N, C-alpha and C positions, 0 to 999 in steps of 0.2 A: 582543749581540756573539757570545755563545757559540752561539746558534742559527744565526747566519750562517756560522760556521765549520763547524758540523755539516752544514748544507745544502751548502756548497761541497765538503766531503769526500764527502758522499753522491753528489753529481753527478759528481765525478771518479771515484769508485769504479764507478758505473754505466757511465760512458764506457769505463773500462778493461776492465770485464767484457764489454761489447758488442764492443769492439775485439778482445779475445782470442777471443771466439766467432766473429767474422767471419774472423779469421785462420785458425783451426782448420778452419772449413768450406772455405775456399779451398784450404788445404793438402791436405785430404782429397780434394777434387775433382780437383786436379791429379795426384794419384797414381793415379787410376783411369782410365787411358787405354788404349784398345785400337786395333788396326789391323785393318781389314777390307780384303781385297784379292782380286783375281781378274781374269781376262781377259774374262769374260762379264758384261755389264751387268745381266742378269736375276739372275744368281747374287749379285752384289754388292748389288743392291737387296733381295733376300730376306734377306741377312745383316744389312743395315742395319735392316730392319724388325724382325728378331728382337732386335737390340740396343736399338732404341727401346722395345720392350716391357719391357726390363730396366732402363730408365731412362737409357740413354746418349743423347747428342746428337752430331750431326755437327759437328766443329770445322774440318775441312779436307778437300778432295777434290783429288787430283792424278791426272792420267792420264799414263802413261809411253808415249810412242809408240815404235814400232819404226822405226828409220831404215833406209833402203835402202842407203845408202853404196855402196861398190864391190863388194859381195858379191851384188848383184842387186836386183831390185825386188820389190814385194809379190806380183806374179803368179808370180815364181819360188819364193816361200816363203809360200803362202797360209795355212799353219798358224800362222805367227808373228803374234801380235797383241799389242797393248800391254796393259800392266797398269794396272788402276784401283786406286788406293790411297786409302782413306778413314780419317782419324783421328777417333776418337770419344772423348768424355769423359763421365764420369758426374758 
């Protein structure tokens, strides 16, 4: 009977230790986020490649377009381009 109790306590202790380790790993990962952004796809890709070499991974990519609205069209303002935003996490 005593051996069964010791075995159960040991299993529960191992479970709690592994749960604590997993929680701390996830907490540390979520704190290491960066944002890469730019208007040139080539520039953003180069920044992503640099961050990959440091252990970061892409979590989300968003492109922000420039609306023409009532202020004109793209041909009136060719220098205005949309922003590419990339969220990366380690």
